[in-house]
MOPAC internal coordinates of N, CA, C and O (Angstrom, degrees):
PM7 1SCF
backbone

  N    0.0000 0     0.00 0     0.00 0    0    0    0
  C    1.4602 1     0.00 0     0.00 0    1    0    0
  C    1.5279 1   108.78 1     0.00 0    2    1    0
  O    1.2310 1   120.54 1   -49.82 1    3    2    1
  N    1.3270 1   116.58 1   130.18 1    3    2    1
  C    1.4548 1   121.67 1  -178.66 1    5    3    2
  C    1.5215 1   110.01 1   -89.92 1    6    5    3
  O    1.2310 1   120.96 1   -42.03 1    7    6    5
  N    1.3098 1   115.76 1   137.97 1    7    6    5
  C    1.4545 1   121.94 1   178.73 1    9    7    6
  C    1.5306 1   110.28 1   -70.77 1   10    9    7
  O    1.2310 1   120.36 1   -33.43 1   11   10    9
  N    1.3124 1   116.92 1   146.57 1   11   10    9
  C    1.4628 1   121.78 1   177.86 1   13   11   10
  C    1.5318 1   109.39 1   -67.07 1   14   13   11
  O    1.2310 1   120.40 1   140.54 1   15   14   13
  N    1.3205 1   116.84 1   -39.46 1   15   14   13
  C    1.4579 1   120.76 1  -178.88 1   17   15   14
  C    1.5281 1   108.47 1  -111.83 1   18   17   15
  O    1.2310 1   120.53 1   -69.95 1   19   18   17
  N    1.3213 1   116.60 1   110.05 1   19   18   17
  C    1.4567 1   121.31 1   179.84 1   21   19   18
  C    1.5200 1   112.37 1   -93.86 1   22   21   19
  O    1.2310 1   119.88 1   170.25 1   23   22   21
  N    1.3189 1   117.83 1    -9.75 1   23   22   21
  C    1.4557 1   122.60 1  -175.00 1   25   23   22
  C    1.5321 1   109.27 1  -114.79 1   26   25   23
  O    1.2310 1   120.55 1   -77.04 1   27   26   25
  N    1.3107 1   116.56 1   102.96 1   27   26   25
  C    1.4630 1   121.50 1  -178.08 1   29   27   26
  C    1.5235 1   110.18 1   -99.28 1   30   29   27
  O    1.2310 1   119.94 1   -32.50 1   31   30   29
  N    1.3284 1   117.71 1   147.50 1   31   30   29
  C    1.4575 1   121.42 1   178.82 1   33   31   30
  C    1.5212 1   112.30 1   -59.99 1   34   33   31
  O    1.2310 1   119.87 1   150.58 1   35   34   33
  N    1.3148 1   117.85 1   -29.42 1   35   34   33
  C    1.4650 1   120.17 1   179.33 1   37   35   34
  C    1.5225 1   111.64 1   -68.89 1   38   37   35
  O    1.2310 1   119.85 1   161.44 1   39   38   37
  N    1.3219 1   117.90 1   -18.56 1   39   38   37
  C    1.4607 1   122.08 1   179.27 1   41   39   38
  C    1.5296 1   111.76 1   -96.41 1   42   41   39
  O    1.2310 1   119.58 1   173.76 1   43   42   41
  N    1.3018 1   118.41 1    -6.24 1   43   42   41
  C    1.4602 1   123.03 1  -178.71 1   45   43   42
  C    1.5192 1   110.84 1   -91.83 1   46   45   43
  O    1.2310 1   121.03 1   -15.32 1   47   46   45
  N    1.3278 1   115.64 1   164.68 1   47   46   45
  C    1.4637 1   119.61 1   175.62 1   49   47   46
  C    1.5329 1   108.85 1   -68.76 1   50   49   47
  O    1.2310 1   119.97 1   -28.11 1   51   50   49
  N    1.3254 1   117.67 1   151.89 1   51   50   49
  C    1.4677 1   120.37 1  -179.04 1   53   51   50
  C    1.5330 1   111.31 1   -64.99 1   54   53   51
  O    1.2310 1   120.97 1   -29.83 1   55   54   53
  N    1.3141 1   115.75 1   150.17 1   55   54   53
  C    1.4590 1   121.03 1   178.06 1   57   55   54
  C    1.5246 1   109.64 1   -73.51 1   58   57   55
  O    1.2310 1   120.78 1   -42.96 1   59   58   57
  N    1.3267 1   116.12 1   137.04 1   59   58   57
  C    1.4602 1   120.83 1   177.62 1   61   59   58
  C    1.5274 1   109.69 1   -72.82 1   62   61   59
  O    1.2310 1   120.80 1   131.59 1   63   62   61
  N    1.3216 1   116.08 1   -48.41 1   63   62   61
  C    1.4668 1   121.95 1   177.71 1   65   63   62
  C    1.5246 1   106.72 1  -127.57 1   66   65   63
  O    1.2310 1   120.42 1   -82.81 1   67   66   65
  N    1.3019 1   116.80 1    97.19 1   67   66   65
  C    1.4659 1   121.92 1  -172.65 1   69   67   66
  C    1.5309 1   113.31 1   -62.57 1   70   69   67
  O    1.2310 1   120.15 1   154.08 1   71   70   69
  N    1.3279 1   117.32 1   -25.92 1   71   70   69
  C    1.4622 1   120.19 1  -177.26 1   73   71   70
  C    1.5321 1   112.08 1   -62.97 1   74   73   71
  O    1.2310 1   119.97 1   152.21 1   75   74   73
  N    1.3173 1   117.65 1   -27.79 1   75   74   73
  C    1.4604 1   121.15 1  -177.19 1   77   75   74
  C    1.5145 1   112.98 1   -89.89 1   78   77   75
  O    1.2310 1   119.51 1   160.41 1   79   78   77
  N    1.2926 1   118.55 1   -19.59 1   79   78   77
  C    1.4497 1   121.53 1   176.87 1   81   79   78
  C    1.5141 1   114.05 1    88.18 1   82   81   79
  O    1.2310 1   121.46 1   -11.56 1   83   82   81
  N    1.3055 1   114.82 1   168.44 1   83   82   81
  C    1.4592 1   121.86 1  -174.75 1   85   83   82
  C    1.5237 1   112.51 1   -69.25 1   86   85   83
  O    1.2310 1   119.73 1   143.43 1   87   86   85
  N    1.3163 1   118.12 1   -36.57 1   87   86   85
  C    1.4591 1   120.34 1  -178.33 1   89   87   86
  C    1.5207 1   111.10 1   -61.81 1   90   89   87
  O    1.2310 1   120.31 1   134.59 1   91   90   89
  N    1.3241 1   117.02 1   -45.41 1   91   90   89
  C    1.4624 1   120.73 1   179.67 1   93   91   90
  C    1.5225 1   109.86 1   -65.94 1   94   93   91
  O    1.2310 1   119.83 1   139.92 1   95   94   93
  N    1.3308 1   117.93 1   -40.08 1   95   94   93
  C    1.4539 1   120.51 1   179.13 1   97   95   94
  C    1.5284 1   111.13 1   -63.23 1   98   97   95
  O    1.2310 1   120.08 1   139.24 1   99   98   97
  N    1.3168 1   117.46 1   -40.76 1   99   98   97
  C    1.4638 1   120.61 1   177.64 1  101   99   98
  C    1.5246 1   110.69 1   -65.23 1  102  101   99
  O    1.2310 1   120.21 1   143.69 1  103  102  101
  N    1.3166 1   117.21 1   -36.31 1  103  102  101
  C    1.4573 1   122.12 1   177.52 1  105  103  102
  C    1.5334 1   110.01 1   -64.66 1  106  105  103
  O    1.2310 1   120.33 1   135.57 1  107  106  105
  N    1.3241 1   116.98 1   -44.43 1  107  106  105
  C    1.4657 1   121.47 1   178.56 1  109  107  106
  C    1.5252 1   110.44 1   -62.69 1  110  109  107
  O    1.2310 1   120.10 1   137.65 1  111  110  109
  N    1.3102 1   117.42 1   -42.35 1  111  110  109
  C    1.4599 1   121.14 1   178.02 1  113  111  110
  C    1.5285 1   110.70 1   -60.50 1  114  113  111
  O    1.2310 1   120.88 1   138.81 1  115  114  113
  N    1.3179 1   115.92 1   -41.19 1  115  114  113
  C    1.4670 1   119.80 1   176.85 1  117  115  114
  C    1.5237 1   110.93 1   -63.48 1  118  117  115
  O    1.2310 1   120.33 1   135.57 1  119  118  117
  N    1.3198 1   116.98 1   -44.43 1  119  118  117
  C    1.4615 1   121.01 1  -179.63 1  121  119  118
  C    1.5255 1   110.45 1   -60.69 1  122  121  119
  O    1.2310 1   119.85 1   139.62 1  123  122  121
  N    1.3155 1   117.88 1   -40.38 1  123  122  121
  C    1.4605 1   121.51 1   179.53 1  125  123  122
  C    1.5253 1   112.09 1   -62.22 1  126  125  123
  O    1.2310 1   120.26 1   155.03 1  127  126  125
  N    1.3168 1   117.10 1   -24.97 1  127  126  125
  C    1.4632 1   120.35 1  -178.43 1  129  127  126
  C    1.5319 1   112.83 1   -85.71 1  130  129  127
  O    1.2310 1   119.71 1   171.98 1  131  130  129
  N    1.3286 1   118.16 1    -8.02 1  131  130  129
  C    1.4573 1   121.25 1  -179.03 1  133  131  130
  C    1.5325 1   110.31 1   -70.74 1  134  133  131
  O    1.2310 1   119.74 1   -43.09 1  135  134  133
  N    1.3267 1   118.11 1   136.91 1  135  134  133
  C    1.4589 1   120.39 1  -175.67 1  137  135  134
  C    1.5382 1   114.61 1   -76.95 1  138  137  135
  O    1.2310 1   119.86 1   150.32 1  139  138  137
  N    1.3067 1   117.88 1   -29.68 1  139  138  137
  C    1.4691 1   120.95 1  -175.35 1  141  139  138
  C    1.5310 1   111.82 1   -91.07 1  142  141  139
  O    1.2310 1   120.52 1   -54.09 1  143  142  141
  N    1.3276 1   116.60 1   125.91 1  143  142  141
  C    1.4600 1   121.21 1  -179.03 1  145  143  142
  C    1.5272 1   111.66 1   -61.64 1  146  145  143
  O    1.2310 1   120.26 1   139.49 1  147  146  145
  N    1.3170 1   117.10 1   -40.51 1  147  146  145
  C    1.4669 1   120.81 1  -179.39 1  149  147  146
  C    1.5317 1   110.83 1   -60.80 1  150  149  147
  O    1.2310 1   120.67 1   137.49 1  151  150  149
  N    1.3106 1   116.32 1   -42.51 1  151  150  149
  C    1.4615 1   120.72 1   179.20 1  153  151  150
  C    1.5339 1   111.01 1   -66.36 1  154  153  151
  O    1.2310 1   120.40 1   138.49 1  155  154  153
  N    1.3487 1   116.83 1   -41.51 1  155  154  153
  C    1.4725 1   120.54 1   177.77 1  157  155  154
  C    1.5218 1   110.58 1   -61.47 1  158  157  155
  O    1.2310 1   120.81 1   138.18 1  159  158  157
  N    1.3386 1   116.06 1   -41.82 1  159  158  157
  C    1.4663 1   120.51 1  -179.60 1  161  159  158
  C    1.5252 1   110.91 1   -63.65 1  162  161  159
  O    1.2310 1   120.91 1   134.70 1  163  162  161
  N    1.3216 1   115.86 1   -45.30 1  163  162  161
  C    1.4638 1   120.49 1  -179.50 1  165  163  162
  C    1.5294 1   110.96 1   -63.22 1  166  165  163
  O    1.2310 1   120.53 1   135.32 1  167  166  165
  N    1.3264 1   116.59 1   -44.68 1  167  166  165
  C    1.4682 1   120.37 1  -179.46 1  169  167  166
  C    1.5281 1   110.75 1   -68.19 1  170  169  167
  O    1.2310 1   120.29 1   142.38 1  171  170  169
  N    1.3250 1   117.05 1   -37.62 1  171  170  169
  C    1.4627 1   120.68 1   177.80 1  173  171  170
  C    1.5199 1   111.69 1   -62.44 1  174  173  171
  O    1.2310 1   120.77 1   140.50 1  175  174  173
  N    1.3313 1   116.13 1   -39.50 1  175  174  173
  C    1.4646 1   120.45 1   177.45 1  177  175  174
  C    1.5253 1   110.57 1   -64.28 1  178  177  175
  O    1.2310 1   120.57 1   146.18 1  179  178  177
  N    1.3211 1   116.51 1   -33.82 1  179  178  177
  C    1.4656 1   119.04 1   179.63 1  181  179  178
  C    1.5264 1   111.34 1   -67.76 1  182  181  179
  O    1.2310 1   120.03 1   149.82 1  183  182  181
  N    1.3257 1   117.55 1   -30.18 1  183  182  181
  C    1.4715 1   119.93 1   175.57 1  185  183  182
  C    1.5198 1   109.64 1   -64.62 1  186  185  183
  O    1.2310 1   120.66 1   136.67 1  187  186  185
  N    1.3275 1   116.35 1   -43.33 1  187  186  185
  C    1.4627 1   120.19 1   178.06 1  189  187  186
  C    1.5116 1   112.16 1   -60.40 1  190  189  187
  O    1.2310 1   120.31 1   138.89 1  191  190  189
  N    1.3072 1   117.01 1   -41.11 1  191  190  189
  C    1.4671 1   120.43 1   178.45 1  193  191  190
  C    1.5288 1   110.81 1   -67.76 1  194  193  191
  O    1.2310 1   121.02 1   141.03 1  195  194  193
  N    1.3331 1   115.65 1   -38.97 1  195  194  193
  C    1.4583 1   120.50 1   178.52 1  197  195  194
  C    1.5258 1   111.44 1   -61.14 1  198  197  195
  O    1.2310 1   120.64 1   139.71 1  199  198  197
  N    1.3183 1   116.37 1   -40.29 1  199  198  197
  C    1.4627 1   121.24 1  -178.47 1  201  199  198
  C    1.5204 1   112.59 1   -84.98 1  202  201  199
  O    1.2310 1   120.17 1   174.05 1  203  202  201
  N    1.3222 1   117.27 1    -5.95 1  203  202  201
  C    1.4670 1   120.56 1   178.23 1  205  203  202
  C    1.5096 1   113.02 1    77.82 1  206  205  203
  O    1.2310 1   119.99 1  -156.87 1  207  206  205
  N    1.3260 1   117.63 1    23.13 1  207  206  205
  C    1.4596 1   120.86 1  -177.80 1  209  207  206
  C    1.5079 1   113.82 1   -92.55 1  210  209  207
  O    1.2310 1   119.52 1   174.05 1  211  210  209
  N    1.3402 1   118.53 1    -5.95 1  211  210  209
  C    1.4620 1   119.02 1  -178.83 1  213  211  210
  C    1.5058 1   109.40 1  -124.82 1  214  213  211
  O    1.2310 1   120.10 1   180.00 1  215  214  213

């Protein structure tokens, strides 16, 4: 029988900033991989708006 959830937090890398959660951290990791600086800047600003920091 296969488990519904195959991805457990104990098997994932530790959160850098736990207050923001795993989804935001994964988004930041994706943004860091983008080749264009302008695109990274725009996406980074959207994280700030999402979190209500700007």
